[in-house]
Kinemage of the C-alpha trace (Angstrom):
@kinemage 1
@onewidth
@group {chain A} dominant
@subgroup {mainchain}
@vectorlist {calphas} color= white
{ca met a 1} P 26.164 8.544 0.029
{ca glu a 2} L 29.223 10.017 -1.675
{ca gly a 3} L 32.634 8.402 -1.587
{ca leu a 4} L 34.531 11.148 0.269
{ca leu a 5} L 31.915 11.115 3.038
{ca ile a 6} L 32.243 7.313 3.364
{ca ala a 7} L 36.050 7.605 3.515
{ca glu a 8} L 35.755 10.204 6.297
{ca gln a 9} L 33.688 7.797 8.424
{ca leu a 10} L 36.102 4.916 7.763
{ca arg a 11} L 39.029 7.010 8.992
{ca arg a 12} L 37.307 7.144 12.376
{ca val a 13} L 36.783 3.376 12.405
{ca ala a 14} L 40.274 2.292 11.234
{ca pro a 15} L 42.048 2.735 14.633
{ca leu a 16} L 39.528 0.362 16.256
{ca leu a 17} L 40.116 -2.584 13.921
{ca pro a 18} L 40.292 -5.480 14.342
{ca ser a 19} L 37.589 -5.212 16.978
{ca ser a 20} L 35.514 -7.465 19.163
{ca arg a 21} L 31.845 -6.687 18.862
{ca leu a 22} L 28.423 -7.211 20.373
{ca ser a 23} L 25.383 -8.667 18.643
{ca trp a 24} L 23.719 -6.928 15.721
{ca arg a 25} L 20.938 -4.417 16.473
{ca phe a 26} L 18.064 -3.583 14.110
{ca pro a 27} L 15.999 -0.507 15.119
{ca asp a 28} L 13.842 -0.967 11.979
{ca pro a 29} L 13.855 -3.052 8.770
{ca tyr a 30} L 16.238 -0.606 7.049
{ca thr a 31} L 18.726 0.099 9.848
{ca phe a 32} L 21.620 -2.279 10.658
{ca val a 33} L 23.812 -1.479 13.667
{ca leu a 34} L 27.025 -3.325 14.600
{ca pro a 35} L 28.302 -2.358 18.082
{ca leu a 36} L 32.123 -2.468 18.399
{ca lys a 37} L 34.307 -2.356 21.492
{ca arg a 38} L 33.697 1.404 21.308
{ca gly a 39} L 30.803 2.991 19.400
{ca ala a 40} L 28.942 1.314 16.549
{ca leu a 41} L 28.738 1.106 12.774
{ca trp a 42} L 25.359 2.231 11.425
{ca phe a 43} L 24.075 1.245 7.983
{ca tyr a 44} L 20.839 2.739 6.657
{ca asn a 45} L 19.720 0.773 3.614
{ca arg a 46} L 16.556 2.545 2.518
{ca pro a 47} L 16.590 3.854 -1.095
{ca pro a 48} L 17.442 6.465 -2.206
{ca asn a 49} L 19.153 7.750 0.954
{ca ala a 50} L 21.600 4.994 1.875
{ca gln a 51} L 23.970 6.058 4.672
{ca phe a 52} L 26.961 4.743 6.607
{ca ala a 53} L 28.193 6.295 9.839
{ca tyr a 54} L 30.361 5.571 12.856
{ca lys a 55} L 28.471 6.784 15.935
{ca asp a 56} L 29.022 6.713 19.673
{ca glu a 57} L 25.351 5.812 20.088
{ca val a 58} L 24.585 2.094 20.566
{ca pro a 59} L 20.880 1.175 20.459
{ca ser a 60} L 19.346 -1.378 22.777
{ca val a 61} L 19.078 -5.031 21.769
{ca thr a 62} L 16.337 -5.590 19.177
{ca lys a 63} L 14.921 -8.536 17.270
{ca ala a 64} L 15.433 -8.959 13.538
{ca his a 65} L 12.709 -7.590 11.264
{ca thr a 66} L 13.681 -9.415 8.065
{ca gly a 67} L 15.131 -12.733 6.944
{ca phe a 68} L 18.372 -11.063 5.882
{ca gln a 69} L 18.758 -9.564 9.349
{ca asp a 70} L 18.326 -13.075 10.791
{ca leu a 71} L 21.034 -14.265 8.382
{ca leu a 72} L 23.450 -11.576 9.579
{ca val a 73} L 22.947 -12.613 13.206
{ca ala a 74} L 23.676 -16.245 12.357
{ca arg a 75} L 26.546 -15.869 9.875
{ca ala a 76} L 28.281 -12.496 10.508
{ca ala a 77} L 28.990 -13.374 14.124
{ca gly a 78} L 32.782 -13.245 14.376
{ca glu a 79} L 35.197 -10.430 15.181
{ca leu a 80} L 35.271 -7.518 12.698
{ca ile a 81} L 38.714 -7.711 11.083
{ca ser a 82} L 38.591 -4.863 8.581
{ca ala a 83} L 36.388 -2.289 6.868
{ca glu a 84} L 37.688 -1.112 3.497
{ca gln a 85} L 36.486 1.096 0.661
{ca val a 86} L 37.312 0.290 -2.950
{ca lys a 87} L 38.976 3.490 -4.255
{ca leu a 88} L 36.457 6.199 -3.288
{ca asp a 89} L 33.524 4.185 -4.584
{ca arg a 90} L 30.170 4.171 -2.810
{ca ala a 91} L 30.827 0.662 -1.514
{ca leu a 92} L 32.752 -0.862 1.372
{ca arg a 93} L 33.652 -4.373 2.463
{ca leu a 94} L 33.536 -5.592 6.053
{ca glu a 95} L 35.526 -8.765 6.754
{ca phe a 96} L 34.362 -10.951 9.671
{ca ala a 97} L 36.509 -13.642 11.270
{ca pro a 98} L 35.165 -17.169 11.850
{ca phe a 99} L 33.008 -17.512 14.954
{ca arg a 100} L 33.963 -20.266 17.431
{ca gly a 101} L 30.851 -20.454 19.543
{ca phe a 102} L 28.240 -23.057 20.379
{ca val a 103} L 27.359 -23.044 16.664
{ca glu a 104} L 30.451 -22.303 14.580
{ca ala a 105} L 30.258 -19.887 11.645
{ca pro a 106} L 32.990 -19.538 8.958
{ca ala a 107} L 34.444 -16.210 7.869
{ca val a 108} L 32.163 -13.976 5.797
{ca thr a 109} L 32.245 -10.608 4.026
{ca leu a 110} L 29.518 -7.990 4.165
{ca val a 111} L 29.428 -5.673 1.142
{ca ala a 112} L 27.590 -2.373 1.665
{ca glu a 113} L 26.659 -0.732 -1.648
{ca leu a 114} L 25.529 2.795 -0.705
{ca thr a 115} L 24.348 3.658 -4.199
{ca gly a 116} L 21.107 5.605 -3.898
{ca arg a 117} L 18.166 3.814 -5.488
{ca asn a 118} L 20.237 0.629 -5.941
{ca cys a 119} L 21.659 0.482 -2.412
{ca asn a 120} L 22.096 -2.970 -0.935
{ca leu a 121} L 23.753 -5.069 1.757
{ca ile a 122} L 25.158 -8.382 0.477
{ca leu a 123} L 26.643 -11.201 2.553
{ca leu a 124} L 29.336 -13.379 0.903
{ca asp a 125} L 31.086 -16.597 1.895
{ca glu a 126} L 34.840 -17.111 1.657
{ca ala a 127} L 34.575 -18.075 -2.026
{ca gly a 128} L 32.664 -14.882 -2.911
{ca thr a 129} L 29.316 -16.637 -3.316
{ca ile a 130} L 26.266 -14.674 -2.241
{ca leu a 131} L 24.695 -16.047 0.937
{ca gly a 132} L 21.898 -13.473 0.983
{ca ala a 133} L 21.050 -9.835 0.327
{ca ala a 134} L 18.845 -7.199 1.880
{ca arg a 135} L 17.341 -6.632 -1.584
{ca glu a 136} L 17.562 -9.524 -4.049
{ca val a 137} L 17.902 -8.404 -7.674
{ca ser a 138} L 16.578 -10.817 -10.300
{ca ser a 139} L 17.184 -10.728 -14.049
{ca ser a 140} L 13.772 -9.137 -14.532
{ca ile a 141} L 15.067 -6.115 -12.566
{ca asn a 142} L 18.651 -6.009 -13.867
{ca arg a 143} L 19.601 -8.418 -16.617
{ca phe a 144} L 23.275 -7.395 -16.415
{ca arg a 145} L 23.864 -7.924 -12.690
{ca glu a 146} L 21.782 -10.302 -10.598
{ca val a 147} L 22.098 -10.355 -6.819
{ca arg a 148} L 20.668 -13.626 -5.516
{ca ala a 149} L 21.714 -16.295 -3.035
{ca gly a 150} L 23.911 -18.951 -4.651
{ca leu a 151} L 25.319 -16.714 -7.405
{ca pro a 152} L 28.916 -15.440 -7.453
{ca tyr a 153} L 29.128 -11.809 -6.381
{ca glu a 154} L 29.852 -9.421 -9.250
{ca pro a 155} L 31.145 -6.053 -8.013
{ca pro a 156} L 29.999 -2.848 -9.722
{ca pro a 157} L 31.893 -2.184 -12.979
{ca pro a 158} L 35.359 -0.594 -12.607
{ca tyr a 159} L 35.981 3.037 -13.499
{ca asp a 160} L 38.944 5.332 -14.044
{ca lys a 161} L 38.893 8.557 -12.019
{ca gln a 162} L 41.526 10.475 -10.104
{ca asp a 163} L 41.632 10.553 -6.327
{ca pro a 164} L 41.291 14.240 -5.294
{ca arg a 165} L 43.183 13.516 -2.056
{ca thr a 166} L 46.374 12.665 -3.970
{ca leu a 167} L 46.413 15.708 -6.293
{ca ser a 168} L 48.108 18.982 -5.455
{ca glu a 169} L 46.203 22.245 -5.638
{ca ala a 170} L 48.041 23.153 -8.853
{ca glu a 171} L 47.150 19.797 -10.430
{ca leu a 172} L 43.508 20.246 -9.443
{ca thr a 173} L 43.472 23.799 -10.866
{ca ala a 174} L 44.842 22.595 -14.192
{ca leu a 175} L 42.245 19.795 -14.236
{ca leu a 176} L 39.363 22.179 -13.526
{ca val a 177} L 40.145 25.057 -15.887
{ca gly a 178} L 37.766 24.995 -18.855
{ca arg a 179} L 35.473 22.448 -17.178
{ca lys a 180} L 32.049 22.841 -15.633
{ca leu a 181} L 31.510 21.884 -12.001
{ca ser a 182} L 28.732 19.591 -13.190
{ca asp a 183} L 31.427 17.552 -15.015
{ca leu a 184} L 33.555 17.207 -11.885
{ca arg a 185} L 32.132 13.834 -10.827
{ca ser a 186} L 33.163 12.302 -14.161
{ca val a 187} L 36.893 12.955 -13.531
{ca leu a 188} L 37.289 13.054 -9.724
{ca asp a 189} L 36.520 10.051 -7.537
{ca gly a 190} L 34.317 10.339 -4.440
{ca ile a 191} L 32.401 13.475 -5.475
{ca gly a 192} L 28.689 13.358 -6.334
{ca pro a 193} L 25.724 15.730 -6.615
{ca glu a 194} L 25.712 16.824 -2.951
{ca leu a 195} L 29.379 17.816 -2.831
{ca thr a 196} L 29.206 19.358 -6.326
{ca ala a 197} L 26.307 21.565 -5.229
{ca ala a 198} L 28.306 22.634 -2.151
{ca leu a 199} L 31.308 23.535 -4.329
{ca ala a 200} L 29.162 25.602 -6.686
{ca gln a 201} L 27.666 27.526 -3.789
{ca leu a 202} L 31.015 28.192 -2.070
{ca val a 203} L 32.855 29.097 -5.298
{ca gly a 204} L 29.947 31.291 -6.359
{ca val a 205} L 29.487 29.974 -9.914
{ca pro a 206} L 26.639 27.941 -11.470
{ca arg a 207} L 27.341 24.248 -11.923
{ca asn a 208} L 26.872 24.476 -15.705
{ca gln a 209} L 29.267 27.437 -16.165
{ca thr a 210} L 32.751 26.830 -17.551
{ca leu a 211} L 35.410 27.628 -14.923
{ca arg a 212} L 37.950 30.359 -15.594
{ca glu a 213} L 41.389 30.151 -13.992
{ca ala a 214} L 40.501 32.255 -10.910
{ca asp a 215} L 37.318 30.274 -10.236
{ca ala a 216} L 39.167 27.004 -10.898
{ca gly a 217} L 41.785 27.971 -8.312
{ca arg a 218} L 39.150 28.615 -5.636
{ca ala a 219} L 37.391 25.347 -6.539
{ca ala a 220} L 40.692 23.421 -6.337
{ca ala a 221} L 41.352 24.710 -2.826
{ca leu a 222} L 37.864 23.631 -1.772
{ca val a 223} L 38.302 20.181 -3.338
{ca arg a 224} L 41.486 19.744 -1.286
{ca arg a 225} L 39.517 20.628 1.837
{ca leu a 226} L 36.753 18.224 0.819
{ca gly a 227} L 39.290 15.444 0.594
{ca lys a 228} L 40.285 16.016 4.221
{ca ala a 229} L 37.006 16.986 5.923
{ca pro a 230} L 33.915 16.985 3.676
{ca thr a 231} L 31.504 17.221 6.600
{ca ala a 232} L 33.200 20.393 7.864
{ca val a 233} L 32.922 21.984 4.403
{ca leu a 234} L 29.237 21.115 4.232
{ca gly a 235} L 28.903 22.572 7.719
{ca glu a 236} L 29.745 26.000 6.307
{ca leu a 237} L 26.508 25.739 4.326
{ca gly a 238} L 24.408 24.677 7.279
{ca gly a 239} L 25.566 21.081 7.508
{ca arg a 240} L 23.906 17.910 6.306
{ca ala a 241} L 21.302 15.778 7.999
{ca asp a 242} L 22.905 13.110 10.147
{ca leu a 243} L 21.693 9.539 9.981
{ca gly a 244} L 19.344 9.909 12.953
{ca thr a 245} L 17.694 13.018 11.486
{ca leu a 246} L 17.381 11.304 8.119
{ca arg a 247} L 15.757 8.217 9.670
{ca glu a 248} L 13.273 10.363 11.592
{ca ala a 249} L 12.435 12.427 8.487
{ca glu a 250} L 11.789 9.293 6.443
{ca ala a 251} L 9.809 7.736 9.290
{ca arg a 252} L 7.605 10.843 9.335
{ca glu a 253} L 7.212 10.641 5.560
{ca gly a 254} L 6.129 7.009 5.954
{ca arg a 255} L 3.564 8.006 8.597
{ca val a 256} L 2.292 10.824 6.382
{ca gln a 257} L 1.986 8.487 3.377
{ca arg a 258} L 0.065 5.863 5.378
{ca leu a 259} L -2.175 8.556 6.835
{ca arg a 260} L -2.743 10.068 3.383
{ca ser a 261} L -3.800 6.653 2.095
{ca ala a 262} L -6.184 6.105 5.027
{ca leu a 263} L -7.714 9.576 4.705
{ca gly a 264} L -8.042 9.143 0.943
{ca lys a 265} L -9.901 5.855 1.396
{ca arg a 266} L -12.143 7.449 4.031
{ca arg a 267} L -12.877 10.350 1.674
{ca ser a 268} L -13.667 7.984 -1.218
{ca leu a 269} L -16.023 6.034 1.037
{ca ala a 270} L -17.773 9.240 2.163
{ca gln a 271} L -18.142 10.322 -1.473
{ca lys a 272} L -19.551 6.910 -2.446
{ca arg a 273} L -22.052 7.014 0.405
{ca leu a 274} L -23.072 10.530 -0.592
{ca asp a 275} L -23.530 9.429 -4.211
{ca asp a 276} L -25.587 6.424 -3.066
{ca leu a 277} L -27.727 8.682 -0.902
{ca thr a 278} L -28.252 11.094 -3.793
{ca arg a 279} L -29.469 8.229 -5.980
{ca thr a 280} L -31.746 7.066 -3.172
{ca leu a 281} L -33.239 10.538 -2.824
{ca glu a 282} L -33.757 10.769 -6.589
{ca ala a 283} L -35.511 7.399 -6.570
{ca ala a 284} L -37.689 8.470 -3.631
{ca leu a 285} L -38.915 11.470 -5.602
{ca glu a 286} L -40.590 9.017 -8.003
{ca ala a 287} L -42.952 7.866 -5.239
{ca asp a 288} L -45.671 10.352 -6.297
{ca glu a 289} L -45.534 9.045 -9.862
{ca leu a 290} L -45.856 5.445 -8.634
{ca arg a 291} L -48.855 6.376 -6.502
{ca gly a 292} L -50.412 8.142 -9.499
{ca asp a 293} L -50.045 4.988 -11.632
{ca ala a 294} L -51.515 2.900 -8.810
{ca asp a 295} L -54.487 5.250 -8.425
{ca leu a 296} L -55.236 4.998 -12.171
{ca leu a 297} L -55.127 1.196 -12.085
{ca met a 298} L -57.489 1.119 -9.098
{ca ala a 299} L -59.848 3.575 -10.853
{ca tyr a 300} L -59.933 1.702 -14.206
{ca pro a 301} L -59.206 -1.973 -13.442
{ca lys a 302} L -61.637 -3.230 -16.082
{ca gln a 303} L -59.856 -1.295 -18.836
{ca val a 304} L -56.614 -3.227 -18.265
{ca pro a 305} L -56.366 -6.325 -20.507
{ca pro a 306} L -55.037 -9.498 -18.819
{ca his a 307} L -51.263 -10.019 -19.115
{ca ala a 308} L -50.746 -6.605 -20.735
{ca ala a 309} L -47.200 -5.175 -20.572
{ca arg a 310} L -48.455 -1.601 -20.982
{ca val a 311} L -51.756 0.179 -20.851
{ca thr a 312} L -52.842 3.753 -21.622
{ca leu a 313} L -55.429 5.265 -19.274
{ca pro a 314} L -56.902 8.758 -18.907
{ca asp a 315} L -55.439 10.459 -15.847
{ca phe a 316} L -57.514 12.687 -13.571
{ca ser a 317} L -56.709 15.791 -15.624
{ca gly a 318} L -58.153 14.158 -18.739
{ca glu a 319} L -54.823 13.448 -20.500
{ca asp a 320} L -53.686 9.969 -21.518
{ca arg a 321} L -51.024 8.316 -19.365
{ca glu a 322} L -49.074 5.170 -20.204
{ca val a 323} L -48.435 2.721 -17.369
{ca ala a 324} L -45.898 -0.156 -17.530
{ca leu a 325} L -47.207 -3.377 -15.979
{ca asp a 326} L -45.967 -6.718 -14.674
{ca thr a 327} L -47.607 -9.176 -17.058
{ca arg a 328} L -47.921 -11.807 -14.301
{ca leu a 329} L -50.151 -9.583 -12.134
{ca ser a 330} L -53.669 -8.289 -12.449
{ca ala a 331} L -54.466 -4.564 -12.523
{ca val a 332} L -55.228 -4.472 -8.785
{ca glu a 333} L -52.109 -6.518 -7.955
{ca asn a 334} L -50.005 -4.152 -10.082
{ca ala a 335} L -51.532 -1.218 -8.219
{ca gln a 336} L -50.713 -2.808 -4.866
{ca ala a 337} L -47.130 -3.388 -6.020
{ca phe a 338} L -46.862 0.282 -7.026
{ca tyr a 339} L -48.203 1.411 -3.636
{ca glu a 340} L -45.693 -0.828 -1.864
{ca arg a 341} L -42.781 0.485 -3.940
{ca ala a 342} L -43.854 4.082 -3.319
{ca lys a 343} L -44.053 3.407 0.421
{ca lys a 344} L -40.565 1.910 0.512
{ca arg a 345} L -39.057 4.781 -1.439
{ca glu a 346} L -40.690 7.311 0.861
{ca ser a 347} L -39.390 5.466 3.922
{ca arg a 348} L -35.858 5.927 2.603
{ca leu a 349} L -36.302 9.674 2.938
{ca glu a 350} L -36.493 9.426 6.731
{ca gly a 351} L -33.316 10.965 8.156
{ca ala a 352} L -31.850 11.386 4.643
{ca ala a 353} L -31.354 15.136 5.019
{ca ala a 354} L -29.354 14.685 8.235
{ca arg a 355} L -27.234 11.911 6.706
{ca glu a 356} L -26.592 14.023 3.620
{ca glu a 357} L -25.460 17.014 5.694
{ca gly a 358} L -23.198 14.800 7.825
{ca leu a 359} L -21.575 13.219 4.775
{ca lys a 360} L -20.988 16.611 3.134
{ca thr a 361} L -19.368 17.886 6.329
{ca glu a 362} L -17.148 14.798 6.620
{ca leu a 363} L -16.134 15.077 2.965
{ca ala a 364} L -15.159 18.748 3.370
{ca glu a 365} L -13.165 18.047 6.544
{ca leu a 366} L -11.244 15.148 4.966
{ca thr a 367} L -10.472 17.168 1.830
{ca glu a 368} L -9.170 20.063 3.910
{ca leu a 369} L -7.103 17.725 6.095
{ca leu a 370} L -5.498 16.032 3.080
{ca gly a 371} L -4.591 19.429 1.653
{ca arg a 372} L -2.571 20.525 4.691
{ca leu a 373} L -1.193 17.110 5.658
{ca pro a 374} L 2.466 17.834 4.678
{ca glu a 375} L 2.580 20.908 6.964
{ca leu a 376} L 0.952 19.351 10.026
{ca pro a 377} L 3.029 19.289 13.239
{ca glu a 378} L 4.434 15.894 14.121
{ca ala a 379} L 2.248 15.616 17.225
{ca glu a 380} L -0.883 16.092 15.115
{ca val a 381} L 0.316 13.545 12.519
{ca lys a 382} L 0.813 10.981 15.279
{ca ala a 383} L -2.588 11.764 16.819
{ca leu a 384} L -4.337 11.437 13.455
{ca ser a 385} L -2.443 8.209 12.730
{ca gln a 386} L -3.665 6.818 16.034
{ca ala a 387} L -7.234 7.823 15.181
{ca tyr a 388} L -7.307 6.630 11.573
{ca leu a 389} L -4.774 3.782 11.465
{ca ser a 390} L -5.165 1.980 14.786
{ca gly a 391} L -6.938 -1.321 14.490
{ca thr a 392} L -6.669 -1.465 10.707
{ca lys a 393} L -4.707 -4.695 10.764
{ca pro a 394} L -6.880 -7.737 11.435
{ca gln a 395} L -6.050 -9.759 14.518
{ca gly a 396} L -5.679 -13.398 13.503
{ca arg a 397} L -7.538 -14.832 10.544
{ca ala a 398} L -10.347 -12.658 9.215
{ca ala a 399} L -13.868 -14.044 9.008
{ca pro a 400} L -14.860 -15.319 5.535
{ca gly a 401} L -17.511 -12.631 5.190
{ca thr a 402} L -20.269 -10.801 7.033
{ca arg a 403} L -22.411 -13.119 9.158
{ca tyr a 404} L -26.185 -12.914 9.573
{ca thr a 405} L -28.637 -15.232 11.314
{ca ser a 406} L -32.000 -15.922 9.701
{ca pro a 407} L -35.208 -15.926 11.806
{ca gln a 408} L -35.167 -19.712 11.431
{ca gly a 409} L -31.698 -19.935 13.039
{ca phe a 410} L -29.536 -20.534 9.933
{ca glu a 411} L -26.140 -18.871 9.523
{ca val a 412} L -25.995 -16.737 6.372
{ca trp a 413} L -22.592 -15.506 5.138
{ca val a 414} L -22.061 -12.675 2.632
{ca gly a 415} L -18.729 -12.299 0.776
{ca arg a 416} L -16.886 -8.981 1.085
{ca ser a 417} L -14.872 -8.920 -2.167
{ca ser a 418} L -14.130 -10.943 -5.291
{ca arg a 419} L -11.400 -12.921 -3.522
{ca gly a 420} L -13.613 -13.158 -0.450
{ca asn a 421} L -16.356 -14.615 -2.644
{ca asp a 422} L -13.946 -17.296 -3.869
{ca glu a 423} L -12.886 -18.165 -0.329
{ca leu a 424} L -16.467 -18.277 0.918
{ca thr a 425} L -17.733 -20.445 -1.943
{ca phe a 426} L -14.830 -22.825 -2.448
{ca lys a 427} L -13.141 -23.026 0.964
{ca val a 428} L -15.894 -22.439 3.507
{ca ala a 429} L -19.156 -23.686 1.988
{ca lys a 430} L -20.072 -27.397 2.075
{ca ser a 431} L -21.640 -29.241 -0.840
{ca arg a 432} L -25.169 -29.208 0.698
{ca asp a 433} L -25.050 -25.525 1.666
{ca leu a 434} L -27.225 -23.126 -0.307
{ca trp a 435} L -25.486 -20.670 -2.668
{ca leu a 436} L -27.158 -17.426 -3.865
{ca his a 437} L -26.265 -14.559 -6.214
{ca ala a 438} L -28.182 -11.655 -7.772
{ca gln a 439} L -29.074 -12.617 -11.334
{ca gly a 440} L -27.290 -10.555 -13.970
{ca tyr a 441} L -25.575 -8.141 -11.549
{ca pro a 442} L -22.067 -8.065 -10.016
{ca gly a 443} L -22.307 -8.715 -6.306
{ca ser a 444} L -21.507 -10.836 -3.284
{ca his a 445} L -21.766 -14.596 -3.066
{ca val a 446} L -24.163 -15.579 -0.258
{ca ile a 447} L -24.016 -18.916 1.547
{ca val a 448} L -26.660 -20.469 3.828
{ca arg a 449} L -25.031 -23.021 6.144
{ca ala a 450} L -27.429 -25.956 5.916
{ca glu a 451} L -25.570 -28.288 8.312
{ca asn a 452} L -27.479 -31.316 6.931
{ca arg a 453} L -30.869 -29.649 7.465
{ca asp a 454} L -33.543 -28.699 4.954
{ca val a 455} L -33.421 -24.949 4.364
{ca pro a 456} L -36.942 -23.466 4.618
{ca phe a 457} L -38.131 -21.096 1.885
{ca glu a 458} L -38.355 -18.247 4.435
{ca thr a 459} L -34.566 -18.518 4.926
{ca val a 460} L -34.070 -18.589 1.143
{ca leu a 461} L -35.967 -15.275 0.902
{ca phe a 462} L -33.957 -13.845 3.832
{ca ala a 463} L -30.652 -14.734 2.124
{ca ala a 464} L -31.911 -13.553 -1.277
{ca gln a 465} L -32.656 -10.080 0.156
{ca leu a 466} L -29.041 -9.911 1.295
{ca ala a 467} L -27.721 -11.119 -2.080
{ca ala a 468} L -29.725 -8.380 -3.804
{ca ala a 469} L -28.614 -5.741 -1.292
{ca tyr a 470} L -24.929 -6.625 -1.696
{ca ser a 471} L -25.057 -6.273 -5.491
{ca lys a 472} L -25.201 -3.541 -8.104
{ca ala a 473} L -29.004 -3.945 -8.008
{ca ser a 474} L -29.182 -2.706 -4.414
{ca leu a 475} L -31.302 0.359 -5.336
{ca ser a 476} L -33.719 -1.594 -7.534
{ca asp a 477} L -36.979 -3.336 -6.676
{ca asn a 478} L -38.104 -6.869 -7.519
{ca val a 479} L -34.523 -8.146 -8.057
{ca pro a 480} L -34.105 -11.707 -9.399
{ca val a 481} L -31.780 -13.852 -7.250
{ca asp a 482} L -30.576 -17.299 -8.337
{ca tyr a 483} L -30.023 -20.046 -5.761
{ca thr a 484} L -28.725 -23.596 -5.929
{ca leu a 485} L -26.736 -26.086 -3.855
{ca lys a 486} L -23.061 -25.231 -3.540
{ca lys a 487} L -22.148 -28.572 -5.180
{ca asn a 488} L -23.652 -27.176 -8.408
{ca val a 489} L -21.204 -24.224 -8.451
{ca trp a 490} L -17.764 -24.472 -10.058
{ca lys a 491} L -14.867 -22.230 -11.027
{ca pro a 492} L -14.294 -21.779 -14.779
{ca lys a 493} L -10.739 -22.530 -15.874
{ca gly a 494} L -8.712 -19.320 -15.740
{ca gly a 495} L -11.677 -17.386 -14.342
{ca ala a 496} L -11.157 -14.083 -12.542
{ca pro a 497} L -11.622 -13.903 -8.750
{ca gly a 498} L -15.322 -14.251 -7.928
{ca ala a 499} L -16.253 -15.657 -11.377
{ca val a 500} L -18.268 -18.912 -11.276
{ca asn a 501} L -20.532 -21.133 -13.333
{ca phe a 502} L -23.538 -22.893 -11.798
{ca ser a 503} L -26.456 -25.111 -12.736
{ca gln a 504} L -29.838 -26.439 -11.467
{ca gln a 505} L -30.656 -22.982 -10.086
{ca arg a 506} L -34.009 -21.568 -9.137
{ca thr a 507} L -34.945 -17.885 -9.032
{ca val a 508} L -36.805 -15.733 -6.520
{ca tyr a 509} L -37.718 -12.035 -6.810
{ca val a 510} L -37.046 -9.898 -3.725
{ca thr a 511} L -36.596 -6.329 -2.518
{ca pro a 512} L -32.949 -5.695 -1.456
{ca ser a 513} L -32.294 -5.284 2.257
{ca arg a 514} L -29.112 -5.269 4.335
{ca arg a 515} L -31.138 -5.379 7.517
{ca pro a 516} L -33.751 -8.075 7.016
{ca glu a 517} L -35.536 -9.258 10.108
{ca gly a 518} L -33.316 -11.379 12.335
{ca glu a 519} L -29.888 -9.843 11.603
{ca ala a 520} L -27.253 -10.945 14.114
């Protein structure tokens, strides 16, 4: 907010001071309202559009949203003695008298720095020590000027500019001749980009054009008017957004941004599901080839050497065909495994076409909605926010993972993320619980809650199917899954979230399934 605009608001406040006041009001985390005996001071502290205004409107009593707002209620409780601007800088100081209430509070000063991206509200004690700030600034953010509780307050660096309110029109004309309007803010106090742009439009010259005497004279007259009533001058160009309009515009932008994020995540999920379905369909198309290999093994079982990794057999058209084998199985057992794999892949085709069409439709709708999001009417933005954002925040503490119940009655928990895996393994699981993970693939940690019982092998297989399904091997067959007691699992020093070492494991081979028999 520019200095002349701040000075205009302070001129309205000056006749009221010193003033008794009511308690602070906080409509949102960025808005600070101090009701006086008449009207209220409004501070909007959201970068880059910091604002200060004296308004007749007084909002209803609200609770604090932030710790700094709590601090203001407790410490800036006395009568408002003065509100002053340093030169025409974008900063003002509010002096509060001591408060003699049930809990006494000494005098304090509130500094409002209305400086765009670096705007801030800073509360000082009588010695000028910072009690707190709306936005603390550490040395990692600004190594020249820290703003933190306990440090002495350092005001912005001084500058040397002329006050346009004290210069005559002739003096202003002489100052402006031969200058560009874009250079105005470097020599005149209280004028920034917004007022410079207004001057350029009203004078009728580009900001980067050197002013001749006639143009400089018109600009000088306008600068004099700006010094007295900048808002009225801006009103000739359609006015400027008041604080309420600005807050509503930024609130809408916040809703649009949150909705854009939610829609983007929903679109990414739809695309991932469509990609997964495409891979599933591609894998299902190999069912005929698996059946062909199985038929050959059943037709020529005696031509398959024991423990062979590969065998070449004549297919039914008379050409040779190479078949890869599991060395642990006989020819007939390999054939049965191929038949089973072909059957499972074919079963995945059931309803796939409908799911694919639905996902493509959803993806197109979300893409179209994201494209026109900025132009949507406010009512539609709010309706979509209700539909896509309601219920996204968990109520209370979230569960450690997804819970299943095995047919034998054991709880089986599956981690949802890398950090969720860590929590499940090292905060939830007991030493005698069973821990499982797909061998050689990124994936979820799976815990079987033993509760001092022996875990039957059927439950191990049940949990192993889940471990395989919640891993990068979810579309594979015959996935190896390691299992061991949780007491044999430990976190490597400096390991990333979800990274573990383990020992004394055993391995089972399973087909992945997220819906094994007995899911809760």
